[in-house]
C-alpha positions in Angstrom: 73.1 17.5 13.8 70.9 20.6 13.4 69.0 19.9 16.6 72.2 19.6 18.6 73.5 23.0 17.4 70.1 24.6 18.1 70.2 23.3 21.6 73.8 24.7 22.1 72.6 28.1 20.8 69.6 27.9 23.1 71.8 27.0 26.1 74.0 30.0 25.4 71.1 32.4 25.0 71.2 33.1 21.3 67.9 31.4 20.5 64.8 30.3 22.5 62.3 27.6 21.8 58.6 27.0 22.5 56.4 24.0 22.2 53.7 24.1 19.5 51.7 20.9 19.9 54.2 18.2 19.4 56.7 20.5 17.6 59.4 22.6 19.1 59.9 26.0 17.4 63.1 28.0 17.6 63.4 31.8 17.5 66.2 34.3 17.7 66.3 35.7 21.2 64.5 39.0 21.3 62.6 38.4 18.1 58.9 38.0 18.2 57.5 34.9 16.5 55.7 35.7 13.2 52.0 35.6 13.7 49.9 34.9 10.6 46.6 35.9 12.1 45.1 32.4 11.6 43.9 30.9 14.8 45.8 27.8 16.1 44.3 24.4 15.2 43.2 23.8 18.7 41.1 27.0 18.7 39.6 26.0 15.3 38.7 22.6 16.7 36.9 24.1 19.7 35.1 26.6 17.6 33.9 24.0 15.1 32.7 21.7 17.9 30.8 24.7 19.5 29.1 25.4 16.1 28.5 21.7 15.4 27.9 19.7 18.6 27.9 15.9 18.3 30.5 16.0 15.4 33.0 13.2 15.0 36.8 13.3 14.5 36.3 12.3 10.8 33.8 15.1 10.1 36.0 17.5 12.0 39.1 16.5 10.0 37.2 16.9 6.7 35.8 20.3 7.7 39.2 21.6 8.8 41.1 19.9 5.9 43.5 18.3 8.3 44.7 14.7 8.6 42.6 12.6 11.0 45.6 11.7 13.3 46.4 15.5 13.7 42.8 16.2 14.6 42.7 13.2 17.0 45.8 14.5 18.7 44.3 17.9 19.3 40.9 16.5 20.4 42.7 14.3 22.9 44.6 17.2 24.4 41.5 19.4 24.6 39.6 16.6 26.2 42.4 16.1 28.8 42.4 19.8 29.5 38.6 19.7 30.1 37.6 21.8 27.1 35.9 19.0 25.1 33.8 16.0 26.1 33.8 12.8 24.1 30.7 10.6 24.2 30.5 7.1 22.6 27.2 6.6 20.7 27.2 3.2 19.1 30.4 3.0 17.0 30.9 6.7 16.9 32.6 9.0 19.4 30.8 12.4 19.4 32.4 15.6 20.5 30.7 18.2 22.7 32.1 21.5 24.0 32.4 22.1 27.7 31.4 25.6 28.6 33.1 27.2 31.6 
């Protein structure tokens, strides 16, 4: 019921929404979203892979203290966007940064 009302408010211009990964966040129109200063998880993933090439999803999840499915989701999106490269070595999939 809440989502329905938020969509009605958005349609009438009282709120706007943005996608944040798989989540949709709603804001009052004209208000700036609150920024905590912490980098987004995708940025943290890229930075960790740059600092630790050949890492795996499991090591990455442990280092970032995030659930493995969440890390896997972000790694998949970054790989599709051409920012990370995945390479299978035996049973592991290792992650490498792609430098522009």
